[in-house]
C-alpha positions as CSV (number, residue, x, y, z in Angstrom):
1,M,14.2,-15.3,-13.3
2,L,13.6,-16.5,-16.9
3,N,16.4,-15.5,-19.4
4,E,15.9,-12.2,-20.8
5,T,15.8,-11.9,-24.7
6,R,15.8,-9.0,-27.1
7,H,13.5,-10.9,-29.6
8,T,10.3,-9.5,-29.9
9,L,7.1,-11.5,-30.6
10,S,4.2,-10.3,-32.8
11,L,0.6,-10.1,-31.7
12,H,-0.2,-13.3,-34.0
13,Q,2.7,-15.2,-32.4
14,I,1.6,-14.5,-28.8
15,R,-1.7,-15.7,-29.6
16,T,-0.5,-18.8,-31.2
17,R,1.7,-19.6,-28.1
18,M,-1.1,-18.9,-25.8
19,K,-3.5,-21.3,-27.8
20,E,-0.8,-23.8,-27.6
21,L,-0.7,-23.4,-23.9
22,E,-4.2,-23.6,-23.5
23,D,-4.1,-27.0,-25.6
24,L,-1.7,-28.2,-23.1
25,G,-4.0,-27.4,-20.3
26,C,-1.6,-24.6,-18.8
27,L,-3.9,-21.7,-19.6
28,V,-7.7,-21.1,-19.7
29,I,-8.5,-18.4,-22.1
30,H,-11.9,-16.5,-21.5
31,K,-13.6,-14.3,-23.8
32,G,-14.3,-10.5,-23.0
33,R,-13.4,-9.1,-19.6
34,K,-12.8,-12.3,-17.7
35,G,-9.4,-12.5,-19.1
36,T,-6.9,-15.5,-19.1
37,E,-6.2,-17.6,-16.2
38,I,-3.2,-19.7,-15.5
39,T,-3.8,-23.3,-14.3
40,E,-2.0,-25.4,-11.7
41,K,-0.4,-27.3,-14.5
42,G,0.8,-23.9,-15.9
43,I,2.3,-22.9,-12.6
44,E,4.1,-26.2,-12.3
45,M,5.5,-25.7,-15.6
46,I,6.7,-22.3,-14.8
47,D,8.2,-23.6,-11.6
48,Q,10.2,-26.3,-13.8
49,L,11.3,-23.8,-16.0
50,K,12.7,-21.5,-13.1
51,G,14.4,-24.5,-11.4
């Protein structure tokens, strides 16, 4: 499990981080109801962070 933290992020900070992850190819952010998809690269990044 990732380290838990008590720091909260604002909505703006979350959107900024998500955009950065999209730019890195870890997420695909769709408009509307389709939502956000994590890519294979994103899954690999999470596995490395957990490892």
